[in-house]
DRENLOFI-111884 format. One record per residue (C-alpha): residue in three letters; y, z negated, x negated. Coordinates in pm, 1 decimal. Layout:
! DRENLOFI-111884
+-----+----------+----------+----------+
!   r !        v !        w !        u !
+-----+----------+----------+----------+
! ALA !        Y !        Z !        X !
...
+-----+----------+----------+----------+
//
This chain:
! DRENLOFI-111884
+-----+----------+----------+----------+
!   r !        v !        w !        u !
+-----+----------+----------+----------+
! GLU !    -62.8 !   2271.2 !   3365.3 !
! PHE !   -438.5 !   2330.3 !   3376.4 !
! SER !   -474.6 !   2107.7 !   3068.7 !
! SER !   -338.0 !   1800.5 !   3248.7 !
! PRO !   -573.2 !   1498.7 !   3250.9 !
! ASP !   -617.3 !   1492.3 !   3629.2 !
! LEU !   -717.2 !   1857.0 !   3652.7 !
! ALA !   -938.9 !   1842.3 !   3345.3 !
! ASN !  -1110.1 !   1517.7 !   3444.1 !
! MET !  -1132.6 !   1553.9 !   3823.1 !
! THR !  -1059.1 !   1896.1 !   3973.6 !
! PHE !  -1253.0 !   2120.8 !   3735.6 !
! PRO !  -1560.8 !   1893.7 !   3712.2 !
! ASP !  -1572.3 !   1886.7 !   4093.0 !
! PHE !  -1570.1 !   2266.4 !   4094.8 !
! GLU !  -1850.6 !   2268.2 !   3839.3 !
! ILE !  -2071.5 !   2038.6 !   4049.9 !
! ARG !  -2008.5 !   2242.0 !   4364.4 !
! ALA !  -2069.6 !   2574.5 !   4186.7 !
! HIS !  -2415.9 !   2464.4 !   4070.8 !
! ALA !  -2492.0 !   2306.9 !   4409.6 !
! LEU !  -2403.3 !   2634.3 !   4580.8 !
! ARG !  -2657.3 !   2818.0 !   4367.4 !
! GLU !  -2918.5 !   2561.2 !   4465.7 !
! GLY !  -2834.8 !   2600.9 !   4834.2 !
! VAL !  -2712.3 !   2244.5 !   4893.3 !
! ILE !  -2383.4 !   2076.9 !   4988.7 !
! PRO !  -2299.2 !   1808.6 !   4726.1 !
! ILE !  -2192.8 !   1526.0 !   4957.5 !
! TRP !  -2291.2 !   1273.5 !   4685.6 !
! ASN !  -2162.6 !   1271.8 !   4328.3 !
! PRO !  -2406.2 !   1086.9 !   4096.6 !
! TYR !  -2194.7 !   1137.1 !   3781.8 !
! GLN !  -1913.7 !    884.8 !   3840.1 !
! PHE !  -1905.4 !    508.9 !   3905.0 !
! ALA !  -2285.1 !    496.1 !   3941.4 !
! GLY !  -2250.3 !    745.3 !   4224.0 !
! GLU !  -1994.2 !    794.8 !   4502.3 !
! PRO !  -1973.4 !    990.0 !   4829.8 !
! ALA !  -1798.2 !   1318.2 !   4749.2 !
! LEU !  -1722.0 !   1382.0 !   5115.8 !
! GLY !  -1566.4 !   1039.5 !   5166.5 !
! HIS !  -1371.2 !   1066.4 !   4844.1 !
! VAL !  -1185.4 !   1374.0 !   4985.9 !
! LYS !  -1076.3 !   1493.4 !   4641.6 !
! PRO !  -1381.5 !   1716.3 !   4569.1 !
! ALA !  -1291.1 !   1932.3 !   4875.0 !
! VAL !  -1657.2 !   1982.2 !   4955.9 !
! LEU !  -1581.9 !   2159.3 !   5285.9 !
! ASP !  -1288.0 !   2373.2 !   5172.1 !
! PRO !  -1373.8 !   2727.1 !   5293.3 !
! LEU !  -1137.1 !   2907.8 !   5054.4 !
! SER !  -1285.7 !   2754.1 !   4739.8 !
! PHE !  -1626.4 !   2916.2 !   4796.5 !
! LEU !  -1479.5 !   3240.0 !   4659.6 !
! LEU !  -1424.6 !   3066.2 !   4327.1 !
! LEU !  -1759.3 !   2886.0 !   4336.7 !
! ALA !  -1943.3 !   3214.9 !   4388.5 !
! ALA !  -1785.4 !   3373.1 !   4076.7 !
! PRO !  -2022.2 !   3441.9 !   3784.6 !
! LEU !  -2068.1 !   3146.8 !   3548.2 !
! LYS !  -2011.3 !   3170.1 !   3173.2 !
! ASP !  -2249.5 !   2954.1 !   2971.0 !
! GLY !  -2313.0 !   2754.0 !   3285.2 !
! HIS !  -1943.6 !   2692.5 !   3356.3 !
! ILE !  -1672.6 !   2850.7 !   3569.7 !
! ALA !  -1469.9 !   3082.6 !   3346.7 !
! LEU !  -1101.9 !   2996.5 !   3313.4 !
! ARG !  -1004.1 !   3353.3 !   3404.3 !
! TYR !  -1159.7 !   3307.2 !   3748.0 !
! ILE !   -965.8 !   2983.9 !   3796.9 !
! ASP !   -647.6 !   3169.9 !   3699.6 !
! ALA !   -729.9 !   3448.5 !   3945.4 !
! TYR !   -806.7 !   3195.9 !   4219.2 !
! PHE !   -473.4 !   3024.0 !   4153.7 !
! VAL !   -292.2 !   3355.0 !   4202.8 !
! PHE !   -507.5 !   3432.0 !   4508.3 !
! LEU !   -395.8 !   3107.9 !   4676.9 !
! HIS !    -31.0 !   3198.1 !   4616.4 !
! CYS !    -93.2 !   3538.1 !   4773.5 !
! LEU !   -256.8 !   3376.9 !   5077.9 !
! ALA !     38.9 !   3139.6 !   5117.3 !
! GLY !    281.0 !   3433.2 !   5097.4 !
! LEU !     76.5 !   3631.4 !   5349.8 !
! ALA !     77.2 !   3337.5 !   5591.7 !
! ALA !    456.5 !   3310.0 !   5561.9 !
! TYR !    485.4 !   3687.5 !   5614.2 !
! PHE !    301.9 !   3663.5 !   5947.7 !
! LEU !    522.2 !   3370.6 !   6046.8 !
! ALA !    836.0 !   3574.0 !   5972.5 !
! ARG !    698.3 !   3862.5 !   6178.9 !
! GLU !    647.6 !   3616.0 !   6465.0 !
! LEU !   1018.9 !   3535.9 !   6429.0 !
! ARG !   1089.2 !   3906.3 !   6493.3 !
! VAL !   1199.0 !   3980.9 !   6138.4 !
! ARG !   1147.7 !   4337.1 !   6012.2 !
! ILE !    864.4 !   4408.4 !   5770.9 !
! PRO !   1054.1 !   4437.6 !   5435.9 !
! LEU !   1242.7 !   4115.2 !   5501.2 !
! SER !    923.6 !   3939.5 !   5611.9 !
! VAL !    772.3 !   4037.0 !   5277.4 !
! ILE !   1069.1 !   3876.7 !   5097.8 !
! ALA !   1028.3 !   3561.1 !   5306.7 !
! GLY !    660.4 !   3552.9 !   5214.4 !
! VAL !    744.8 !   3589.9 !   4846.0 !
! PHE !    995.3 !   3304.8 !   4870.7 !
! TYR !    737.8 !   3073.6 !   5029.3 !
! ALA !    474.7 !   3168.5 !   4771.1 !
! VAL !    683.7 !   3132.6 !   4453.0 !
! GLY !    945.9 !   2876.4 !   4553.1 !
! GLY !    946.3 !   2510.2 !   4645.8 !
! MET !    627.7 !   2308.9 !   4623.1 !
! THR !    405.5 !   2616.7 !   4662.7 !
! GLY !    542.5 !   2782.7 !   4353.0 !
! ASN !    581.6 !   2469.9 !   4141.8 !
! THR !    259.1 !   2275.9 !   4180.5 !
! GLY !    -29.7 !   2302.9 !   3938.4 !
! TRP !   -268.0 !   2118.3 !   4170.6 !
! ILE !   -508.6 !   2356.7 !   4340.8 !
! GLU !   -561.9 !   2101.3 !   4618.7 !
! PHE !   -194.0 !   2095.3 !   4712.4 !
! LEU !   -163.7 !   2471.2 !   4684.1 !
! THR !   -464.0 !   2516.9 !   4913.7 !
! GLN !   -310.9 !   2293.6 !   5178.8 !
! LEU !     17.6 !   2483.8 !   5163.5 !
! VAL !   -158.7 !   2800.8 !   5281.8 !
! TYR !   -198.1 !   2658.6 !   5632.6 !
! PRO !    141.9 !   2522.2 !   5756.9 !
! PRO !    298.4 !   2866.6 !   5822.6 !
! LEU !      0.3 !   2965.1 !   6036.8 !
! VAL !      2.0 !   2629.5 !   6215.4 !
! LEU !    371.2 !   2678.3 !   6298.3 !
! LEU !    311.9 !   3040.0 !   6401.6 !
! PHE !     61.1 !   2951.3 !   6674.5 !
! LEU !    261.2 !   2643.5 !   6773.0 !
! LEU !    564.6 !   2865.1 !   6839.4 !
! ARG !    353.9 !   3107.9 !   7039.8 !
! SER !    228.4 !   2822.3 !   7253.2 !
! LEU !    578.0 !   2684.8 !   7309.2 !
! ARG !    695.9 !   3031.5 !   7411.3 !
! GLY !    432.3 !   3041.3 !   7684.6 !
! ARG !    209.2 !   3302.9 !   7525.6 !
! ARG !   -141.7 !   3181.9 !   7611.4 !
! SER !    -17.2 !   2827.5 !   7568.4 !
! LEU !   -348.8 !   2643.8 !   7553.0 !
! ALA !   -529.5 !   2901.5 !   7338.4 !
! ASN !   -252.6 !   2911.4 !   7079.4 !
! ALA !   -223.0 !   2532.1 !   7084.3 !
! ALA !   -596.1 !   2518.4 !   7007.9 !
! LEU !   -560.3 !   2770.1 !   6721.5 !
! SER !   -270.9 !   2571.2 !   6577.5 !
! GLY !   -476.1 !   2252.0 !   6591.2 !
! ALA !   -783.9 !   2421.2 !   6442.7 !
! LEU !   -593.2 !   2552.8 !   6141.4 !
! LEU !   -435.6 !   2213.1 !   6086.2 !
! GLY !   -780.2 !   2057.8 !   6107.4 !
! ILE !   -916.1 !   2295.8 !   5843.6 !
! SER !   -628.4 !   2206.4 !   5611.9 !
! TRP !   -771.7 !   1853.4 !   5588.1 !
! PHE !  -1067.5 !   2002.8 !   5396.4 !
! SER !   -847.5 !   2106.7 !   5103.2 !
! GLY !   -904.6 !   1800.5 !   4885.4 !
! THR !   -600.2 !   1586.3 !   4961.4 !
! HIS !   -433.9 !   1433.4 !   5265.5 !
! HIS !    -69.5 !   1478.7 !   5163.3 !
! ILE !     44.5 !   1809.4 !   5316.8 !
! ALA !   -200.2 !   1782.8 !   5607.7 !
! LEU !    -61.5 !   1442.3 !   5708.4 !
! VAL !    300.2 !   1554.6 !   5675.2 !
! THR !    232.6 !   1869.0 !   5880.2 !
! SER !     39.9 !   1673.7 !   6144.7 !
! LEU !    324.5 !   1426.8 !   6195.8 !
! ALA !    582.3 !   1707.7 !   6212.6 !
! CYS !    375.6 !   1901.5 !   6467.8 !
! VAL !    328.4 !   1595.2 !   6687.3 !
! ALA !    705.4 !   1537.7 !   6678.0 !
! VAL !    770.6 !   1897.9 !   6788.6 !
! TRP !    512.0 !   1875.2 !   7067.0 !
! LEU !    669.2 !   1552.3 !   7193.9 !
! ILE !   1019.7 !   1701.3 !   7188.0 !
! PHE !    906.6 !   1992.7 !   7403.1 !
! LEU !    667.3 !   1785.0 !   7616.1 !
! PRO !    855.7 !   1834.1 !   7945.5 !
! ARG !    913.8 !   2209.7 !   7894.1 !
! PRO !    846.3 !   2415.5 !   8099.9 !
! ASN !    696.4 !   2120.0 !   8287.1 !
! LEU !    542.0 !   1789.8 !   8191.3 !
! ARG !    191.8 !   1884.6 !   8302.3 !
! VAL !    180.8 !   2190.7 !   8076.8 !
! GLY !    334.6 !   1996.8 !   7789.2 !
! VAL !     75.1 !   1720.8 !   7809.8 !
! ALA !   -206.9 !   1975.4 !   7830.0 !
! ARG !    -82.0 !   2156.4 !   7519.1 !
! LEU !    -49.4 !   1832.5 !   7324.5 !
! LEU !   -396.8 !   1714.2 !   7423.9 !
! VAL !   -555.8 !   2048.3 !   7335.2 !
! PHE !   -374.7 !   2061.6 !   7001.9 !
! GLY !   -461.2 !   1703.3 !   6910.6 !
! GLY !   -818.4 !   1720.5 !   7037.6 !
! VAL !   -901.4 !   2039.2 !   6847.1 !
! MET !   -731.6 !   1914.9 !   6529.7 !
! VAL !   -922.2 !   1585.9 !   6536.0 !
! GLY !  -1249.9 !   1757.2 !   6623.6 !
! VAL !  -1224.7 !   2016.5 !   6346.8 !
! SER !  -1110.7 !   1769.1 !   6080.0 !
! ALA !  -1361.3 !   1498.8 !   6179.2 !
! PRO !  -1627.9 !   1598.5 !   5919.7 !
! GLN !  -1370.8 !   1514.2 !   5650.0 !
! ILE !  -1160.2 !   1241.1 !   5809.0 !
! LEU !  -1442.9 !   1018.4 !   5936.9 !
! PRO !  -1622.7 !    989.7 !   5598.1 !
! ALA !  -1284.9 !    930.4 !   5431.4 !
! LEU !  -1203.4 !    644.3 !   5670.2 !
! GLU !  -1548.0 !    494.1 !   5618.3 !
! PHE !  -1528.2 !    520.3 !   5239.7 !
! GLY !  -1165.3 !    406.2 !   5231.6 !
! ALA !  -1258.3 !     79.1 !   5401.8 !
! ARG !  -1487.7 !      1.6 !   5105.8 !
! ALA !  -1283.8 !    140.0 !   4817.1 !
! TYR !  -1000.1 !     31.2 !   4590.4 !
! ARG !   -696.9 !    255.7 !   4560.0 !
! TRP !   -465.2 !    258.0 !   4259.4 !
! ILE !   -110.0 !    324.2 !   4377.8 !
! GLY !    109.6 !    293.8 !   4069.0 !
! LEU !    151.9 !    -83.6 !   4102.6 !
! PRO !    -13.7 !   -347.3 !   3880.2 !
! ASP !   -282.5 !   -418.4 !   4141.7 !
! PRO !   -483.1 !   -173.8 !   4355.3 !
! VAL !   -502.9 !   -181.5 !   4734.5 !
! ALA !   -836.9 !   -294.7 !   4870.5 !
! GLY !  -1003.8 !   -130.2 !   5168.5 !
! THR !   -794.7 !    -85.5 !   5481.3 !
! ALA !   -502.6 !   -295.9 !   5354.6 !
! LYS !   -160.9 !   -139.2 !   5402.2 !
! VAL !    -11.5 !     30.5 !   5095.9 !
! PRO !    298.6 !   -178.3 !   5007.4 !
! LEU !    636.9 !    -23.9 !   5075.7 !
! SER !    728.7 !    -76.8 !   4710.5 !
! ALA !    469.9 !    189.2 !   4617.7 !
! HIS !    672.1 !    440.1 !   4822.8 !
! LEU !    984.5 !    393.7 !   4613.1 !
! THR !    880.8 !    572.0 !   4292.9 !
! GLU !    753.7 !    928.3 !   4347.4 !
! ASN !   1045.4 !   1030.8 !   4565.7 !
! LEU !   1390.9 !   1187.5 !   4550.2 !
! THR !   1724.8 !   1015.7 !   4504.2 !
! PRO !   2063.1 !   1149.4 !   4621.5 !
! THR !   2140.2 !   1278.1 !   4270.1 !
! HIS !   1819.0 !   1481.3 !   4276.0 !
! LEU !   1944.7 !   1676.6 !   4578.6 !
! VAL !   2156.1 !   1890.0 !   4344.7 !
! ASN !   1824.9 !   2039.8 !   4234.8 !
! LEU !   1785.1 !   2192.5 !   4580.7 !
! ILE !   2039.1 !   2451.5 !   4466.1 !
! LEU !   2081.7 !   2421.8 !   4088.9 !
! PRO !   1765.8 !   2355.3 !   3882.6 !
! THR !   1927.2 !   2145.0 !   3612.3 !
! ASN !   1727.1 !   1819.6 !   3616.4 !
! PHE !   1353.2 !   1814.9 !   3539.1 !
! SER !   1320.9 !   1447.0 !   3446.4 !
! TYR !   1168.2 !   1314.4 !   3769.1 !
! TRP !    820.9 !   1338.4 !   3918.8 !
! GLY !    782.7 !   1651.7 !   4129.9 !
! ALA !   1087.3 !   1826.9 !   3984.6 !
! GLY !   1090.8 !   2191.4 !   4091.1 !
! SER !    906.1 !   2124.9 !   4417.0 !
! ASP !   1242.0 !   2068.8 !   4586.2 !
! PHE !   1408.0 !   2386.4 !   4454.8 !
! ILE !   1541.8 !   2624.4 !   4720.6 !
! GLY !   1803.1 !   2818.3 !   4531.2 !
! ILE !   2128.7 !   2992.8 !   4610.2 !
! VAL !   1976.6 !   3308.9 !   4761.6 !
! ALA !   1764.1 !   3137.3 !   5026.4 !
! LEU !   2028.1 !   2873.5 !   5097.5 !
! VAL !   2301.8 !   3130.4 !   5164.9 !
! PHE !   2090.0 !   3318.9 !   5417.3 !
! ALA !   1972.2 !   2993.9 !   5576.6 !
! LEU !   2338.1 !   2896.9 !   5625.5 !
! ILE !   2401.2 !   3238.5 !   5781.6 !
! ALA !   2112.9 !   3178.9 !   6021.4 !
! ILE !   2244.0 !   2834.3 !   6111.7 !
! ARG !   2601.0 !   2958.2 !   6159.5 !
! MET !   2510.7 !   3263.7 !   6367.2 !
! THR !   2206.9 !   3145.1 !   6565.3 !
! LEU !   2249.1 !   2768.0 !   6599.9 !
! SER !   2274.0 !   2805.1 !   6977.8 !
! THR !   1905.5 !   2904.4 !   6991.1 !
! ARG !   1639.8 !   2638.3 !   7037.0 !
! LEU !   1434.0 !   2775.7 !   6746.4 !
! THR !   1711.9 !   2736.8 !   6488.9 !
! LYS !   1780.9 !   2382.6 !   6604.1 !
! VAL !   1415.6 !   2287.7 !   6559.4 !
! LEU !   1396.5 !   2451.7 !   6215.7 !
! LEU !   1716.0 !   2280.0 !   6103.4 !
! ALA !   1580.2 !   1944.6 !   6223.2 !
! ILE !   1255.2 !   2001.0 !   6029.8 !
! ALA !   1445.6 !   2100.0 !   5714.0 !
! CYS !   1674.9 !   1796.4 !   5730.1 !
! GLY !   1386.7 !   1565.4 !   5820.0 !
! GLY !   1189.3 !   1682.0 !   5518.4 !
! VAL !   1479.2 !   1599.0 !   5286.1 !
! LEU !   1555.9 !   1262.9 !   5445.5 !
! MET !   1195.9 !   1144.9 !   5428.0 !
! THR !   1190.7 !   1205.0 !   5052.5 !
! LEU !   1484.3 !    963.6 !   5010.2 !
! SER !   1271.4 !    654.0 !   5061.7 !
! THR !   1487.3 !    423.7 !   4845.3 !
! THR !   1816.3 !    510.1 !   5019.2 !
! ASN !   1703.8 !    601.0 !   5372.5 !
! ILE !   1685.1 !    299.8 !   5604.9 !
! PHE !   1491.3 !    506.2 !   5859.7 !
! TYR !   1208.0 !    557.1 !   5612.3 !
! GLY !   1129.2 !    186.3 !   5623.9 !
! PHE !   1133.8 !    197.0 !   6003.7 !
! THR !    892.1 !    490.5 !   6000.4 !
! TYR !    669.5 !    310.1 !   5751.6 !
! TRP !    621.7 !     17.8 !   5990.7 !
! VAL !    595.4 !    217.7 !   6315.2 !
! VAL !    392.8 !    533.2 !   6240.2 !
! PRO !     18.6 !    471.9 !   6184.6 !
! GLU !   -132.8 !    570.7 !   5848.6 !
! ILE !    198.8 !    684.5 !   5702.4 !
! ASP !    166.4 !    410.3 !   5440.2 !
! LYS !   -113.0 !    620.4 !   5282.5 !
! LEU !    144.4 !    888.5 !   5195.3 !
! ARG !    318.8 !    697.5 !   4918.5 !
! GLU !    429.0 !   1012.0 !   4725.6 !
! CYS !    740.0 !   1077.7 !   4935.9 !
! ILE !    818.8 !   1401.8 !   4750.0 !
! PHE !    556.4 !   1577.6 !   4963.0 !
! TRP !    783.3 !   1563.5 !   5266.2 !
! ILE !    987.3 !   1836.0 !   5096.1 !
! ALA !    708.9 !   2080.9 !   5191.4 !
! LEU !    846.5 !   2070.1 !   5547.4 !
! THR !   1191.0 !   2163.4 !   5418.3 !
! HIS !   1048.5 !   2457.4 !   5224.1 !
! LEU !    863.4 !   2584.5 !   5533.3 !
! ALA !   1168.3 !   2553.5 !   5758.6 !
! MET !   1397.1 !   2709.9 !   5497.2 !
! THR !   1157.6 !   3003.9 !   5468.7 !
! CYS !   1201.8 !   3065.7 !   5841.4 !
! LEU !   1580.6 !   3023.9 !   5829.7 !
! PHE !   1595.2 !   3249.5 !   5523.3 !
! ALA !   1408.4 !   3520.8 !   5714.1 !
! ILE !   1628.3 !   3483.7 !   6022.8 !
! GLY !   1945.8 !   3495.6 !   5811.5 !
! MET !   1832.4 !   3811.8 !   5631.1 !
! GLU !   1751.6 !   3977.3 !   5964.1 !
! TRP !   2094.2 !   3891.5 !   6101.9 !
! ALA !   2272.4 !   4028.3 !   5792.2 !
! MET !   2072.2 !   4352.3 !   5791.8 !
! GLU !   2106.4 !   4399.9 !   6165.9 !
! ASN !   2478.6 !   4333.5 !   6207.7 !
! ARG !   2639.8 !   4440.5 !   5879.6 !
! ASP !   2978.6 !   4308.0 !   5989.6 !
! ALA !   3196.8 !   4411.4 !   5694.7 !
! LEU !   3451.7 !   4133.5 !   5753.5 !
! VAL !   3184.2 !   3861.0 !   5770.1 !
! LEU !   2998.5 !   3995.8 !   5466.6 !
! ARG !   3318.5 !   4000.3 !   5260.3 !
! LYS !   3392.1 !   3641.6 !   5363.4 !
! ILE !   3048.8 !   3547.7 !   5234.1 !
! SER !   3077.7 !   3741.6 !   4909.0 !
! LEU !   3415.7 !   3595.4 !   4806.0 !
! PRO !   3311.7 !   3227.3 !   4765.5 !
! LEU !   2986.2 !   3342.9 !   4608.3 !
! ALA !   3175.7 !   3544.7 !   4348.5 !
! ILE !   3421.2 !   3263.2 !   4274.0 !
! GLY !   3149.9 !   2995.7 !   4258.2 !
! GLY !   2924.0 !   3215.0 !   4048.9 !
! ALA !   3198.6 !   3291.2 !   3798.5 !
! LEU !   3283.7 !   2919.5 !   3769.5 !
! LEU !   2918.2 !   2822.2 !   3715.0 !
! LEU !   2868.3 !   3095.3 !   3456.4 !
! PHE !   3188.2 !   3001.8 !   3271.8 !
! ALA !   3121.3 !   2626.8 !   3286.8 !
! GLY !   2763.2 !   2667.4 !   3166.7 !
! GLY !   2865.8 !   2886.1 !   2877.5 !
! LEU !   3159.5 !   2664.8 !   2777.6 !
! LEU !   2966.8 !   2337.3 !   2791.1 !
! THR !   2681.9 !   2468.2 !   2575.2 !
! VAL !   2927.7 !   2470.9 !   2284.4 !
! VAL !   2995.6 !   2096.2 !   2300.7 !
! ALA !   2688.5 !   1958.1 !   2479.3 !
! LYS !   2405.8 !   1762.2 !   2320.6 !
! PRO !   2094.0 !   1963.1 !   2229.0 !
! GLU !   1887.8 !   1797.7 !   2504.6 !
! TRP !   2135.4 !   1928.6 !   2764.0 !
! GLN !   2119.1 !   2291.9 !   2650.8 !
! SER !   1832.6 !   2390.0 !   2881.7 !
! SER !   2002.2 !   2247.8 !   3192.3 !
! LEU !   2327.9 !   2424.6 !   3108.1 !
! GLU !   2143.0 !   2752.9 !   3061.6 !
! HIS !   1997.1 !   2710.4 !   3410.6 !
! LEU !   2343.4 !   2631.1 !   3543.9 !
! ALA !   2488.5 !   2947.6 !   3390.8 !
! PHE !   2199.3 !   3156.2 !   3521.6 !
! SER !   2256.5 !   3021.5 !   3873.8 !
! GLY !   2613.5 !   3147.3 !   3838.3 !
! LEU !   2482.0 !   3489.5 !   3743.4 !
! VAL !   2254.9 !   3487.3 !   4050.1 !
! ALA !   2552.0 !   3400.3 !   4273.3 !
! LEU !   2749.8 !   3692.1 !   4127.6 !
! LEU !   2459.6 !   3931.7 !   4185.4 !
! LEU !   2425.4 !   3809.1 !   4543.7 !
! ALA !   2799.4 !   3855.7 !   4598.4 !
! GLY !   2762.7 !   4213.3 !   4478.3 !
! TRP !   2469.0 !   4261.9 !   4717.3 !
! PHE !   2681.8 !   4151.8 !   5013.3 !
! LEU !   2963.4 !   4386.9 !   4908.4 !
! MET !   2710.6 !   4670.6 !   4886.0 !
! MET !   2596.5 !   4583.9 !   5239.0 !
! THR !   2945.8 !   4659.6 !   5368.6 !
! ARG !   2879.8 !   5022.3 !   5273.9 !
! GLN !   2702.3 !   5171.8 !   5569.8 !
! VAL !   2542.2 !   5436.2 !   5347.4 !
! SER !   2312.3 !   5181.0 !   5180.2 !
! ARG !   1949.5 !   5214.7 !   5288.5 !
! PRO !   1774.4 !   4907.5 !   5435.3 !
! LEU !   1463.5 !   4948.0 !   5218.3 !
! TRP !   1660.7 !   4971.7 !   4893.3 !
! THR !   1887.8 !   4681.3 !   4985.7 !
! ALA !   1581.5 !   4471.0 !   5070.0 !
! ALA !   1423.4 !   4561.7 !   4735.2 !
! LEU !   1740.1 !   4460.8 !   4547.3 !
! LEU !   1753.5 !   4132.2 !   4736.3 !
! ALA !   1390.1 !   4064.5 !   4647.9 !
! GLY !   1472.3 !   4127.2 !   4282.8 !
! ILE !   1760.9 !   3878.1 !   4286.9 !
! LEU !   1537.6 !   3621.4 !   4458.3 !
! LEU !   1262.3 !   3661.6 !   4199.3 !
! LEU !   1512.3 !   3633.8 !   3913.2 !
! GLU !   1634.9 !   3302.9 !   4049.6 !
! GLN !   1292.0 !   3161.5 !   4132.0 !
+-----+----------+----------+----------+
//
């Protein structure tokens, strides 16, 4: 992935420029090496203000360049930060420590976080769990204005990461949540929280957003169509109909059998997380939190279906600046965040209740479905075309995962099983699948 043209020609050279500028004690807001010079801050992509990247920039240089081993280590470090952020979010949801660790691992290695090679996207994905954490604290009345400000500040910092995709998606989702809960506990408090959140977010992100708006008004943007978009012109809706999901791609949410489309893998949830999310929805749907998380998860999926979702076109015309987010696949990041929370809640319910009858009801369809997937995958490999072999292997392995998970639920019916060991086994099954 690091050898891709975009990373080799844009991301790494930007790091190189910033690393040398850091040693000279300057901030490289101007890049003289491309297009007869361009404003690095307005271009957004160089991530000049990204606070996390300074750890990489400060690493020792090898022959005047950043060593690849430090980029590898930084890539792993960002995954660890994303997992840690999700861990703290799960703890905020009152999930016990071992299960919060599993939720953090799922967020770090699954979905878009675990399947993107772009450091800019990975950096932005560190922040949404923390933004949601402080948003929930504010909505629960725990120092409402202070936590609203912290949520807005973290969202503002995420705009420094080198791309607008995840930051814009998260901003729109947060505004929607704030508006839903605007009159609770009373309208005056709701308006104050929204204003504090929005004001802090805009104020913190202004050093990045204002130069980007100024530069964008004078720049041409290539959007995958024959002609670029000039200045502030609206990105055509037709540009939103390519890098997205279709209904047939939704199978990949559970079974990773199709890798032929752009962003494949970023939408993968898997059987393990999905089963526990369904448990959370079935057992805790009466709570306001689960309803919000379910709405976010469904909204993330629907907004990726730009070619078949009539409401996407409505949103395109009504919501300001959403035309700039033409890669609709990035909406799936919301689904991954919400599913991480539902996964954690479902695990907590299963570990806390251990209702033998319910657990057996869950294990039976898992065992039957897993056996069918394993058998079908193995049988079809005999007659399938060579180019289908990989997908069938993944199908069979998903069946094996379902069987292992069924066995885990049966083990849970035994009251002698220890919570720490059962959590460790569940983590192992999750990692096998991911």
